[in-house]
N, C-alpha and C positions, 0 to 999 in steps of 0.2 A: 665716452661713452662706457660702461663696464662693459664687459664680454659678455656677448649672453650664451658663449659655447660651454659655458661651466654650468651652466641650471640645468637642471634633470632635466626638465620637456624635453629639451631639443634630443635627446635619446630616441621620443617617440616621432620623432617626424620619418614622413619618406624618405628611402634611399634618395639621394642625390639632392635633397633639401639642405640648402646652407644655416647654418646656424644667425648667420652675419650676411648682409646684403653690401654690392659696395656702392656707398649714398649717391646719388645724381649730383653733379656739377655744371649743369647746362639746363634748361627751360625745355618746360611742355612745346615752345615752339619749335624749339630746336628740334626734339624728338617727333614731332608730327612731319616738321619738313625730312628728317632722315626718312621716316617711313613711308612719303609718298614718294622718294626718290628709288628707294630700295624696292618698293614694292612694284610702282609702274602702275602696269593694267590688269593687276591683281585687282579683285573686288574688294572695293571697301564699303558699300553698304548695299542693302536691298530694301525695296518698302513696294509693297505689292507686287512685287515680282518685277520692279526696275533695280536694274543696278548700277551702280555709280563706281568709275574705279579708282584707285589710290591720285591718278594721276589729275584725272577729271574733278575730285574734293579738293586736290591743291590749286588746284587752278582758281576755284569757286573762293577758298579759305582766301587766297591772293585780294580776288576783285572784291570779294565783301569787306575785307580789311581796308581797302582802297577807297570804299564807298564809305564806312565809319569814318577813314581821319578827312574825308570832305564834308562830314557832317561835325568836325570839328570836335572827335574823339581822340584823345592825347595819352601818354602813360599816364596810369593813376585814377583816371575816370572811371565811374562805375558805368555797365551799362546791363539793363536789367532785360532779362531772356525771360519770357513767359510760352513754354511752348509745351507740348507733349513729345514724343519720341518721335525724331523725321528728319528725313537728311539735311534741311533747312538748321536744324538745332546744333547738328556735328558742327556745318560750315559756320553759324554764329558766333557758335566755343570759342574756336582756333582764331576766329577773325579779332572776336574782342582782344586774345590773349597777344595776338602777334602784334597788336601796337601795343604792347605795355600796359592795357586797361586790364579792367577785374569786372569779371563776370559774374552777376547776380542771379545764381536762378531762382524761379518761381514756381509754385504749384498753378497752373494755368484753372483750375475748377475752383480758385477760390476766388471768393468773392469782393468787390471794389473795396467794402470796409477790413478785409483780411489784407489787400492788398497794398492801402494806402496806410498803414502802422508802416509798414517793414519799406514805403518808399518815404516817407517823413524819415526813416533811419540811414536809410544809404543814401538819397537825393539823386538818383540815377535821373540824368536828364534824355539818356534815348534808349528806348526800349522796342526790342524788339519781340511783337505779340503774335500767338496765333491768331488770324482773324477773328474766332469766335470768342475771344479772351481781351480784346483790343475796346469794348465796350466798356468792361472794367475800369482800365483807364481811363476811360475819354470822364468818367462819371466824377474822379476825383475832385476836391476841392479847387479852386483857382491858386492855395498858396500851395498846392503840391505842383512845383515847376519840373512840366514835361515839353521839349523842344520838339521831338519829333517822335513818332512811333511808326515803327516800320511794321506790317501786319503780312501773315504768312500763311498761305493759300494750302494745305497741303495737298490740294489735288493739283498741284504744277510739278510734283515729284511722283505723280500716278504714271503710270504705264500711260501713252494715248489712247491707247484702245481702252481703256479700265476708267479713262477719265471721259472720254467722250459717251460710255453707256450711261455714266451717272444722268447724263441730259435727257435721258429718254424718257418719255412721258409715262412711267411706270410708278407706281405708286410705293413699293418696297423701296426702288432706287432714289425717287425723290425722297425719302426718308433717309436715306445713308447717307447723301451730299448733304442734306440741311445737318445732322450731325456730324460731318466733318469741316462746313465752311459758311461763314456767314459774309455778308457785307460789313465792309468796314471804310465807312466814310471818311473824311480827312487825316486820311494815314497813308504812307511810303510803299507800296508795295514791295515784294522783297526780293524780286525777277528785278527791279528797276536797282537796286543794291550793287546787282552782278552785273550790270552795264560797267562802269568801271573798269580802269585800265587794272592792271594787275599793279601790287604793290612794288614800290619800287626797293629793288633787295638790298639797297643800303639801307634804309632805314632801320631805327635800333632795335634788336629786339630786348624781350626781359630779361633780368638775370634769372638763377635757381633760387634767387633770394624773395625776388619781389612776391606780392602779393595777386595771388591767380583768381581766385572767387570768395565770394562772402554768400557762406550756405545758413538758410534761417533754419533754426532748430528752437520747438516748443521749449517754452519753460516754464517753471512753476508758481511764478509770481506775475505773472502778467504776459506781457507780449514778448512773443520769440524774439530770440536774441541770434541776433548774425556772426558765425563763427568766421573769422578769416583764415582761409589754407593758402599757402605757398605755394608757389611751382614745386620747389624742394618734399614740400608736405605732400604732394599729392603724386607727385614723379616717384616719391619713395615707396609708397603704398603699392601705385602701380608694379613696383621691381621686385614689391615683398609677395605680390600677387601672383608676378612670375614665377618667383622660386618655390612659391608654394605648387602651383600646376606645375612639377619638375617637369613631367613628358609634353605639355605643352607644345605646337610646333607653329614657327613663323608661318604665316600664307598660309593655313592647313587649318586653322579653327574658324569653326563660325558660331558667333556669336550672337542669343536670342534675348534683345532688349526691349525685354518685356518690363523687368524695373522702369519705372519713369525716372530719366537720367538727368530730372533737376532734384530726386532725392539722391545725397550720399554716395548710395550703395550702388545706385544704377548707373553715375557719374564716373566713378572710379571704374567700376568693372564694363563698360562699354568706353567712356571716350580718353581714357587712359590706357587702361591696361589690354584694353582689345585694338585700339590704334598700336600702344607699341609693339604688339604682337603682331600686325598687322591682319589680322583677324577680318573677315565678312563682317557685320554688324546686320543681322535683321533686323528691322526696325518693327514696332508695332507701338500704335498712338495709344492703347489699350490693351489689356489683356480678351483674349476671343480665341476660346479654343478651339473652334472652326476654323480661323485663321491661322494657327498655329499649326494645325494639323497637316492642314493645307502647303506650307510651308516647308514644313517637314520632308512632303515626298519632291520636293526640286532639292530644297537645301535644307538637308539633317544637320540637326544643330549635334554639337561638339559641346558645347559650353550653353551649361541651362543654369542658371542660377534666378533666385525667384522666393518666396514667403510660402511657408505652407498650405496654406489654402489652394495656391496657384499648384503648385506640385500636385496635388489633390485632385483636383479638377479635371489640370490636363491627364493626368495617368489613367482616371475613370472616362475620359473620354476617347483614348487611345486605345482602350480595351474593348470599348462599346462598338467601337469602328475599324476597329484590327489594323490600326496604325501604329507603326516599329518606331520606337524609342531607344532602340540599340546604341544609338550612334552617339549621345550623350553621355560622356565620360566625365566632364567635371561638375557637381552639380552641389550649391553651396546652396544653402539657406541663412538666412537672416532674419534680424528685425522683429522676432517674436518667435516664442518657442516653440519645438518642433519636436511633435508627436510620434510615438513609436508606429502608432499603425501607419502615418503617412510615409516614413521611413522603408518600411516594409512594404507596401503597396509600390513605391517609386521604385526599388530595389528590383521589383519584380516586374516590372516593364521596360528598366534600361540598362544601358550599359556599362554603370557605374557606381560609384556610391554615392549617397544622399548623405553630406556633414552640413553639420551648423556650426557656424562660427557666429563671433562677435564683434560688435562695431561700435561707434556713436559718430555724430558730426564730427562731432570732434576733432578725433582721429582719423579723418581721410577715406572713409570712417572704419577700416578692419583693420583689428588689434590682435585677437586671437582667432582661432579654427582649428576642428578636426585635421589630423593628418588624412590624404587620400590613400589609404593603406590599414591593414587590420589593426593598426594600435590604437583607430579611431575608437571614440567612447561615445555613443547616444547617451543622448539625456545631458550631456555636455556640452559648455562652448567652446570645448577643446583648450588648447595651450595657446602661447603667446608666440604671436610670428619672430621671425627672423628680425633680427636687429631690435627686438622690443621687449621689456622689461614690463615687470608688474608686480606690485605688493600689496597687501590687505591689512587695511590695519584698525585700530578700535575704530567703534562708531563715535565714540564721545570723545577720544583723543588720538587724533592722524598724527601726531609724533609716536607712538608706540604698535606697532604688529605684531600681530594677531598670530595666534600658535598653529601650526597646520594643521586643517580642518577644523576650526572654529571660524565662525561666520564673521566678517568685517566688511569695509569699503572697498572696493578693488581699484585699486590707482596705477596708471600706464605713463611708462617714459617709452619714446622714440622717435624716429625721426617725423613720423606722420603726424606727430601730435602737435594741435595749431597755436598761434601766433596768439589768440586772445579773441573778444567780442568787438563788434565796431565798434566806438563811438561809448564803449562802456568796459572802462576800467574795474569799476567795483564788481560787478559780477566776473569777470578776467580774476582776479585776485583771488575770488570765492573758490574759484573750480582749477584756477594754473598755480603752481607752486613757486615758489623763483628759483627751485633747482627743477624745474621742468615735469612735473609730477601731475597729472589730468587726474583730476577726481571724477568719476564715472558717476557718483549718484548708485551703484548698484549692490547690494551685498551679495556676498557670495564665499562657500566655502573654498579650496583648494587642498588636492590628496596630492601623496607624497609624492607623485610624476607630473604635477602643474598641471592637470585635468582640474579645469575649472567649471563651478556651477551656481546658478542664479539661484538666492533662495529668496528674494526681496527686494524691491527697488524703493530706498529712502528718500527716492525721489516720487512722486506720487503719479506721475504720466501715467497715461493708459495708451495701448500699443492696441492699435485694431488695422487688421490689415496691413501691418507692417508702419505704421504712419503714426507717430507721438501728437497725442493730442494732449493738451493743457487742461486739465480742470477749470483752473481760472476763469481762463478764458469763455469756456462756455457756460461758467457760472453767472461772469460778466454779461452776455446776453440775455439769459435766463432771467436773471432780475430787473432789466428793461422792462421787463412783459407786463403790465398792471395787473394780473393778476397774482404776482408772486412777489411775496414779501421777502424771501431769501433761497439761497440754494446751494445744493451740493452736489458734487458731479463724484465718478468715480468710476474706476471698470470693472466688471464682472467677466470673471475666467468661462470661457466656452471651451467643452471639451476636443474640440477639433483643434485648441490653441489660439492664441491672442485675447483680446476681451471684448466686452461689448460695452458701447458709453452706456451709462445710465444715471438720471439726473433726480435727485428728490431734492421735494421744493416744499416750501411751508408757504401755504395762500393766504393772500389777504382776508381779512375778516368779509363772512357773505358770499365769498365766491365759492365755486365747485373746479375742480379738475378737468382742465381741457386738453386730455394729453396730445390731440390730432394740431389744434390750435395752437402749443406750445412750439410742437416739430416744426411747423410751419413759418412762425416767428423765428426759430432760429437757421430753419433753412434760407432765410433773406439776406443773413449775414453769418454765417460758416459754412467751408464748404461740407457736402454732405457727409463726409463720413465723421466727422467732429458733430453733428448731430444727433441728439440721443436716440436710442434705439426703444429706450423705455424711458419714460418720468411717471413718480410714484408721489403722493401724497404724503408729507409727513406733521404732526400736528406742529409740535417743537424738535427743531433740530437739535442735536446737543453740541452744545456749547462748552468750551473752556472757560475757565476762572477768565480769564481775558476777553472774551465772547468769541475767541476765534473756534470755528465749527471742527467738528471733529471728525474728518473724511469715515475714518474706521470703523468708528460708532453708527456712523450713517448707514454704510457698507451692511455692516450687520443688521442693523433693522431695516432695512431696506428690503436685501438679497432673497430671506426665506419666500415673499411673495412674486419673485419672479421667475 
């Protein structure tokens, strides 16, 4: 690979950050076992106040791995995880990898329809699911074969006192329990998986080049695609993150796992980087400012990475309740644009800089970032990470690089770049060049120092709350409504960052717009963040000469009334 030290952006790195990292030669399983051995009795996870040491975590992973082996899981098999952030998620992730099998991460809030498409693609036979998500799997048609569903009860990871308190006949406590767990008949309890003996140490481990994870990413032309990430990809990105946070110390960092670990950003930040640093992962199944501020008093966060709305809500709650956030030294915002007012608010209450980074599932995910240093430039997504190359190419002819400062598509190359889409060579060829360059689909400008600014998205994905929404998927669901003749979905930028999902519909003759009814129709088939916040009616949706709906023109017609 070309030496990144020759590029102008390296001079803007925080002192101590190398231009290149030493690339990994071993798997994530070996990395995990080293952390267990070295960290020993140091805390690995904290969940509602209950801590688990690295030694205990290591034993649970070895037992879960043997339990999965007894269920027939072998190297190369896919195992589906449908879990929120919880200790069982960490155990399951590394247990699957220990066997040389492949983790397939899923959003536990997905509907049965959304999950089914992904299961039809990866064909995992073993599922480890939050008990509240297990029913979505049970609703699969018979042609989607599932051998075993292992259900996870979050309460089993609670401190005993808190778990018992949720059984008290108090309305609020009953509601809290109902939000955390549900009956999952016909499934194998996760605790039974841990009753197995520890796996034989001679059982072969995966190699660094083996496939580790399939992570689904929203496409623009239909169903999501499964990005294949190897041990090498994920370990490399963890090492790049370790280099970027140059002052972070082993067994001293406390990482608040607020971002979901089924999302690429959360997975790398906590499950690989956090474990590599032998840090304490404080796990939150969902974002709740009250829980976060309560945890801050016992285990103050040093690494607090999130999306802009979470930074804003956390800072405002901390100011209101007088809780200190001064411990937070490493704060990276990603997945959506970071407004200046959020930076100013967060830095006024925390102990470090809030910097913006950039990544995508296909790059494991982080590829660029602003330095934790006065050289950072707000409003940009920063400069390439160590051992990462970029170039900006002409939108119509990607063989041509554009002049500095001119807009073009961002292409990336580095050890964290994925190896293709699962069972989809056509989309792989469109996204990944023979030389290893990743087409991001984002239109950027780059200044003389390498600081990069996103100016547009060639892809029409909508980013809401840090998640990608495919307009095509939402349009398909809307068209199934009996009153809808056609639909166009787009994102409307919000003042506080991110976008709102908006749908414009062309109604069948003789019908009237029932916005509430259409939203409810969407809610039965889509995760809540994909459901349009607003639906407007347009008599005749603008189309090209070939009949394709022109979303840009739809946006111009519909936006003034929103």
